[in-house]
C-alpha positions as CSV (number, residue, x, y, z in Angstrom):
1,M,1.4,-4.8,-21.8
2,M,5.1,-4.1,-21.6
3,Q,7.6,-6.8,-20.8
4,I,10.4,-5.4,-18.8
5,N,13.8,-6.9,-19.6
6,G,16.0,-4.8,-17.4
7,C,15.7,-3.6,-13.9
8,P,13.8,-0.2,-13.7
9,L,16.1,1.0,-11.0
10,C,19.7,-0.1,-11.9
11,E,19.1,-1.4,-15.5
12,S,20.7,-4.6,-14.5
13,R,19.6,-7.9,-16.5
14,N,20.5,-10.1,-13.5
15,L,16.7,-10.7,-12.9
16,S,14.8,-13.7,-11.6
17,Q,11.0,-14.2,-11.6
18,F,9.9,-15.7,-8.3
19,L,6.0,-15.5,-8.6
20,Y,3.5,-15.6,-11.4
21,R,-0.3,-15.3,-11.2
22,P,-2.3,-14.8,-14.4
23,D,-5.6,-12.8,-14.7
24,V,-5.8,-11.2,-11.3
25,P,-7.9,-8.0,-10.6
26,V,-5.9,-4.9,-11.3
27,H,-7.6,-3.0,-8.6
28,Q,-8.2,-4.0,-4.9
29,N,-9.7,-0.8,-3.5
30,L,-12.3,0.4,-6.1
31,L,-15.7,0.7,-4.6
32,M,-17.8,-2.1,-6.4
33,R,-21.5,-1.4,-6.2
34,S,-22.7,-4.8,-7.4
35,R,-21.5,-8.3,-7.5
36,Q,-21.5,-8.3,-11.3
37,Q,-19.6,-5.1,-11.5
38,A,-17.0,-6.7,-9.1
39,R,-16.6,-9.8,-11.2
40,D,-16.3,-7.9,-14.4
41,I,-13.2,-5.8,-13.2
42,V,-10.3,-5.4,-15.5
43,R,-7.6,-8.0,-15.0
44,G,-3.9,-8.3,-15.6
45,D,-1.0,-10.7,-14.8
46,L,1.6,-10.7,-12.1
47,A,5.2,-11.7,-12.8
48,M,7.0,-10.6,-9.7
49,T,10.7,-10.3,-10.4
50,V,13.7,-9.5,-8.3
51,C,16.9,-7.8,-9.3
52,A,19.9,-9.6,-7.9
53,D,22.1,-6.5,-8.2
54,C,20.0,-3.8,-6.3
55,G,17.2,-5.9,-4.7
56,F,14.3,-4.1,-6.4
57,V,11.2,-6.2,-6.7
58,F,8.7,-5.4,-9.6
59,N,5.9,-6.8,-11.8
60,A,7.8,-7.3,-15.2
61,V,4.5,-7.4,-17.1
62,F,2.7,-4.5,-15.4
63,D,0.4,-2.4,-17.7
64,P,-0.4,1.0,-16.2
65,S,-3.1,1.7,-18.8
66,K,-5.3,-0.9,-17.1
67,L,-5.5,1.2,-13.8
68,N,-8.1,3.9,-13.0
69,Y,-7.4,5.8,-9.8
70,G,-10.4,8.0,-9.7
71,E,-13.3,9.0,-7.4
72,S,-14.3,5.4,-6.8
73,Y,-11.0,4.5,-5.4
74,D,-10.8,4.3,-1.6
75,N,-7.9,2.8,0.3
76,N,-8.6,4.8,3.5
77,Q,-7.5,3.0,6.6
78,G,-8.2,6.0,9.0
79,C,-11.4,4.2,10.4
80,S,-9.1,2.0,12.5
81,S,-8.0,3.2,15.8
82,S,-4.8,1.1,15.4
83,F,-3.9,2.8,12.2
84,Q,-4.8,6.1,13.7
85,R,-2.2,5.6,16.3
86,H,0.3,4.9,13.6
87,L,-0.5,8.3,11.9
88,D,-0.3,9.9,15.3
89,D,3.1,8.5,15.7
90,L,4.1,9.9,12.1
91,V,2.7,13.4,12.8
92,G,4.6,13.5,16.2
93,L,7.7,12.3,14.5
94,L,7.6,15.0,11.7
95,I,6.5,18.0,13.9
96,D,8.2,17.3,17.1
97,S,11.3,15.3,16.2
98,K,12.0,16.6,12.7
99,G,10.9,20.1,13.2
100,V,8.3,20.4,10.4
101,R,6.8,23.6,11.5
102,D,6.1,26.8,9.4
103,K,7.1,24.9,6.2
104,Q,5.6,24.6,2.8
105,I,4.7,20.9,2.4
106,V,3.9,19.0,-0.8
107,E,2.2,15.7,-0.3
108,V,2.4,13.3,-3.2
109,G,-0.6,11.0,-3.2
110,C,-2.6,12.8,-0.4
111,G,-5.8,10.8,-0.7
112,Q,-8.5,12.9,0.8
113,G,-6.0,15.1,2.6
114,Q,-6.5,14.1,6.2
115,F,-2.8,13.5,7.0
116,L,-1.7,16.8,5.3
117,Q,-4.4,18.7,7.0
118,R,-3.1,17.5,10.4
119,L,0.4,18.6,9.5
120,V,-0.8,22.0,8.4
121,R,-3.0,22.5,11.4
122,E,-0.8,21.1,14.1
123,G,2.5,22.4,12.8
124,G,1.6,25.8,11.6
125,N,2.5,24.7,8.0
126,S,1.1,25.4,4.5
127,G,0.5,22.6,2.1
128,V,-0.4,21.4,-1.5
129,G,-1.7,17.9,-2.0
130,F,-1.9,15.9,-5.2
131,D,-4.0,12.9,-5.8
132,P,-6.3,12.1,-8.7
133,S,-8.8,10.5,-6.4
134,Y,-9.3,13.7,-4.2
135,T,-12.9,14.9,-4.2
136,G,-13.0,17.7,-1.6
137,P,-12.9,21.4,-1.7
138,K,-10.0,22.9,-3.6
139,E,-8.6,25.1,-0.6
140,V,-9.2,24.6,3.2
141,L,-7.9,26.2,6.4
142,E,-8.4,29.7,5.0
143,G,-6.3,29.0,2.0
144,R,-3.3,27.6,3.8
145,M,-3.9,24.3,2.1
146,R,-4.9,23.5,-1.5
147,F,-5.5,20.4,-3.5
148,E,-5.0,19.3,-7.0
149,S,-7.0,16.4,-8.3
150,R,-4.1,15.0,-10.5
151,Y,-1.0,12.9,-10.5
152,Y,2.3,14.6,-9.3
153,D,4.8,14.4,-12.2
154,E,7.3,16.6,-14.0
155,S,4.6,19.3,-14.7
156,C,4.4,20.1,-10.9
157,T,8.0,21.1,-10.5
158,A,7.1,24.8,-10.2
159,V,5.3,24.1,-6.9
160,P,8.0,25.0,-4.2
161,A,8.5,22.7,-1.3
162,D,10.4,22.8,1.9
163,V,9.1,19.3,2.7
164,V,7.9,16.6,0.4
165,I,5.9,13.7,1.9
166,C,4.8,10.6,-0.1
167,R,3.0,7.8,1.7
168,H,2.1,4.5,0.0
169,V,2.4,5.9,-3.5
170,I,5.8,4.8,-4.9
171,E,4.9,1.1,-4.8
172,H,2.2,1.9,-7.4
173,V,4.7,3.6,-9.7
174,P,6.3,1.5,-12.5
175,D,9.1,4.0,-12.9
176,P,9.9,5.0,-9.2
177,V,13.2,6.9,-10.3
178,A,11.2,9.2,-12.6
179,L,8.8,10.1,-9.7
180,L,11.8,10.8,-7.4
181,R,13.5,13.0,-10.1
182,S,10.3,15.0,-10.4
183,V,10.4,15.5,-6.5
184,R,14.1,16.5,-6.8
185,A,13.5,19.0,-9.5
186,A,10.6,20.6,-7.5
187,I,12.9,21.1,-4.6
188,G,15.5,22.8,-6.8
189,E,18.3,24.6,-4.9
190,R,16.7,24.3,-1.4
191,S,19.4,22.2,0.1
192,S,17.7,22.3,3.5
193,A,14.6,20.7,2.2
194,K,13.6,17.2,3.4
195,V,11.8,14.3,1.7
196,Y,10.0,11.5,3.6
197,F,8.5,8.5,2.0
198,E,6.5,5.5,3.4
199,T,6.1,2.2,1.5
200,P,5.6,-1.5,2.2
201,C,8.7,-3.6,3.0
202,V,9.0,-6.6,0.6
203,E,11.5,-8.2,3.0
204,W,8.7,-8.4,5.7
205,I,6.3,-10.0,3.0
206,L,8.8,-12.5,1.9
207,S,10.2,-13.4,5.4
208,N,6.6,-14.0,6.7
209,G,5.3,-15.9,3.8
210,V,2.4,-13.4,3.2
211,V,1.2,-14.7,-0.1
212,W,-1.7,-12.2,-0.2
213,D,0.6,-9.3,-0.2
214,F,1.5,-9.4,-3.8
215,F,-1.1,-7.7,-6.0
216,Y,-1.4,-5.8,-9.3
217,E,-1.5,-2.2,-7.9
218,H,1.8,-2.8,-6.1
219,C,4.0,-3.0,-9.1
220,S,7.2,-1.8,-7.3
221,L,8.3,-3.1,-3.9
222,F,11.4,-2.3,-1.9
223,T,13.8,-3.4,0.7
224,A,15.6,-0.7,2.8
225,E,18.6,-1.1,0.5
226,S,16.7,-0.9,-2.8
227,L,14.7,2.1,-1.7
228,S,17.9,3.8,-0.7
229,T,19.3,3.0,-4.2
230,A,16.3,4.6,-6.0
231,F,16.8,7.8,-4.1
232,E,20.5,7.9,-4.6
233,I,20.1,7.4,-8.4
234,A,17.7,10.3,-8.4
235,G,20.0,12.7,-6.8
236,F,19.3,12.4,-3.0
237,R,21.3,11.5,0.0
238,V,19.5,9.0,2.3
239,D,19.7,10.1,5.9
240,E,17.7,7.4,7.5
241,V,15.6,4.3,6.8
242,R,13.6,2.7,9.5
243,H,11.1,-0.1,9.8
244,I,7.7,0.9,11.2
245,F,4.2,-0.4,11.7
246,G,5.4,-3.7,13.1
247,G,8.1,-4.0,10.5
248,Q,5.5,-3.9,7.5
249,Y,6.5,-0.6,6.2
250,L,9.7,1.3,5.5
251,W,10.1,5.1,6.4
252,L,13.0,7.0,4.5
253,E,14.2,10.4,5.1
254,A,16.4,12.0,2.4
255,S,18.1,15.3,1.5
256,P,18.5,16.8,-1.9
257,V,22.3,16.2,-2.0
258,A,24.0,14.0,-4.5
259,S,25.5,10.7,-3.0
260,V,27.2,7.6,-4.1
261,V,24.9,5.0,-5.5
262,T,25.1,1.7,-3.5
263,L,23.7,-1.7,-4.8
264,D,22.8,-4.6,-2.5
265,G,20.5,-7.3,-3.8
266,A,21.9,-10.7,-2.7
267,R,20.0,-11.2,0.5
268,I,16.6,-10.4,-1.0
269,S,17.3,-12.6,-3.9
270,E,17.8,-15.4,-1.6
271,L,14.5,-14.6,0.3
272,A,12.6,-14.4,-3.0
273,A,13.9,-17.8,-4.1
274,S,12.9,-19.4,-0.8
275,F,9.4,-17.8,-1.0
276,S,9.1,-19.1,-4.6
277,S,9.7,-22.7,-3.5
278,E,7.2,-22.5,-0.6
279,E,4.5,-20.1,-2.0
280,K,2.2,-23.0,-3.5
281,L,2.6,-25.0,-0.2
282,L,1.5,-21.8,1.7
283,Y,-1.4,-21.2,-0.6
284,R,-2.6,-24.9,-0.4
285,D,-2.3,-24.9,3.4
286,W,-4.5,-21.8,3.7
287,Q,-7.0,-23.2,1.2
288,G,-7.3,-26.5,3.3
289,R,-7.6,-24.5,6.5
290,I,-10.4,-22.3,5.1
291,A,-12.2,-25.3,3.7
292,G,-12.0,-27.0,7.0
293,Y,-13.5,-24.0,8.8
294,A,-16.2,-23.8,6.2
295,R,-17.3,-27.4,6.8
296,T,-18.2,-26.7,10.4
297,G,-19.4,-23.0,10.3
298,R,-19.1,-19.7,8.3
299,V,-15.9,-18.0,7.6
300,A,-15.3,-14.3,7.1
301,L,-12.0,-12.3,6.4
302,W,-11.3,-9.2,8.5
303,G,-10.1,-6.4,6.2
304,A,-11.4,-5.6,2.7
305,G,-8.3,-3.8,1.7
306,A,-5.7,-5.0,-0.7
307,K,-4.7,-8.0,1.6
308,G,-8.2,-9.2,2.1
309,V,-9.2,-8.8,-1.5
310,T,-6.2,-10.6,-2.7
311,F,-6.7,-13.6,-0.3
312,A,-10.4,-13.8,-1.2
313,N,-9.4,-14.1,-5.0
314,L,-6.6,-16.7,-4.3
315,I,-8.5,-18.9,-2.0
316,D,-12.1,-18.6,-2.9
317,P,-12.7,-17.0,-6.4
318,G,-16.1,-18.5,-6.6
319,C,-17.4,-17.5,-3.1
320,E,-18.0,-21.0,-2.1
321,L,-15.9,-21.1,1.1
322,I,-15.9,-17.4,2.6
323,D,-19.2,-15.8,3.6
324,C,-18.1,-12.2,3.4
325,L,-15.3,-9.7,4.2
326,V,-15.6,-7.2,7.1
327,D,-14.2,-3.7,7.1
328,L,-14.5,-0.6,9.3
329,N,-14.5,1.7,6.4
330,P,-18.3,2.7,5.9
331,N,-17.6,3.5,2.2
332,K,-16.8,-0.2,1.7
333,Q,-19.6,-1.6,3.6
334,G,-22.4,-2.8,1.3
335,K,-20.0,-3.0,-1.5
336,Y,-18.4,-6.1,-3.2
337,V,-14.8,-7.5,-3.4
338,A,-13.2,-6.8,-6.8
339,G,-12.8,-10.0,-8.7
340,S,-14.5,-12.6,-6.5
341,G,-17.7,-10.6,-5.6
342,H,-17.8,-11.4,-1.9
343,A,-20.1,-9.1,0.1
344,I,-18.3,-6.5,2.4
345,V,-20.0,-5.9,5.7
346,D,-19.9,-4.0,9.0
347,P,-18.4,-6.1,11.8
348,L,-21.6,-5.8,13.7
349,Q,-23.3,-7.9,11.0
350,L,-21.0,-10.9,11.8
351,G,-23.4,-12.3,14.4
352,E,-26.5,-12.1,12.3
353,R,-24.7,-13.8,9.4
354,G,-23.7,-16.6,11.6
355,V,-20.0,-16.3,11.1
356,T,-18.1,-18.7,13.5
357,D,-14.5,-18.0,12.1
358,V,-12.8,-14.8,11.1
359,V,-9.4,-14.8,9.5
360,L,-7.4,-11.7,10.4
361,M,-5.7,-10.2,7.4
362,N,-3.3,-8.2,9.4
363,P,-2.2,-9.1,12.9
364,N,-1.5,-5.4,13.8
365,Y,-5.3,-5.0,14.2
366,R,-6.0,-8.0,16.5
367,D,-6.5,-6.2,19.7
368,E,-8.7,-3.6,18.2
369,N,-10.8,-6.1,16.4
370,Q,-11.3,-8.2,19.6
371,I,-12.4,-5.2,21.5
372,I,-15.0,-4.4,18.7
373,L,-16.4,-7.9,19.0
374,K,-16.5,-7.9,22.7
375,Q,-18.4,-4.7,22.8
376,A,-20.8,-6.0,20.4
377,G,-21.3,-9.2,22.3
378,I,-20.1,-11.3,19.3
379,S,-18.1,-14.5,20.1
380,L,-16.2,-16.2,17.2
381,N,-12.8,-17.7,16.5
382,M,-10.1,-15.3,15.3
383,I,-7.5,-16.9,13.1
384,E,-4.1,-15.7,12.0
């Protein structure tokens, strides 16, 4: 474990810890095939810290050696029609609005390559995807697209790129500037190249009191301002930052042009301090609510991704209050929650399990989930 004493972005020592949780599961999206395996998962500490100068939020005691992103890692959200609409919007934005056609695309952290395949197929592009968890064929689409089952780092700078896309990766990286500098080196002198990054918005998490949105995998969290700062330090000009997916995510567009580094951390520091003073009250309120539902029925959580796994471990680590977690991803069904060991089930099993109340981990999926339950003839209380 490495204790960080200076901001990984701007090197400031004007830091404040606002959340501490010891002994949390280091992974939320590993496929755990038995309850015992789930409970034996490697654990680490959270010491979420904010830089008052640039606004960067990070885990000051993060230990990357504890993590194992391999073939058993699955954070695919593509089984959800709501999330598919989000991906449709991004594909349309890139191809139709940003002109990503007939380009060489590099995707950093491509997962199983579905998003990159769409861009290659629908935009007439070619592409290379990097991800240590990738398990498919090395080449697809008649060689227009290839994959490398490894991390993208400074050793990948020989791979040319007109467009670099990175979705939901930088929050897993303890040194985000190093990642961005590798991207900048890969682009080289292609001044017309574009870079697009998507990552959670920590301002949304703090403003909405989402206590289950802080977990070990996400060691680096950004505001629009601190994300811009990171890119500027790495030698980019930030062209646009927008809030997407109901404000939960940031979408940044940048160009490989040097620019002035800007720092703006005051507002997020105030939000973090406010969150810190309310976090234990929020936690106790949820624990009381779940205990109340459990006294009169059976409770489930909808969403066995990082949010649901974190909530289960916070509120019910002993599997005494929550019956199960439900998820649309068939790879997760029949598996167990990392840390607590709760069962993960298909939504159609909620009726036979006698579930009366289900807590929705992400309000963006409410309408979709209600339709699934209605079509299955399952009636229960959905809680946010």
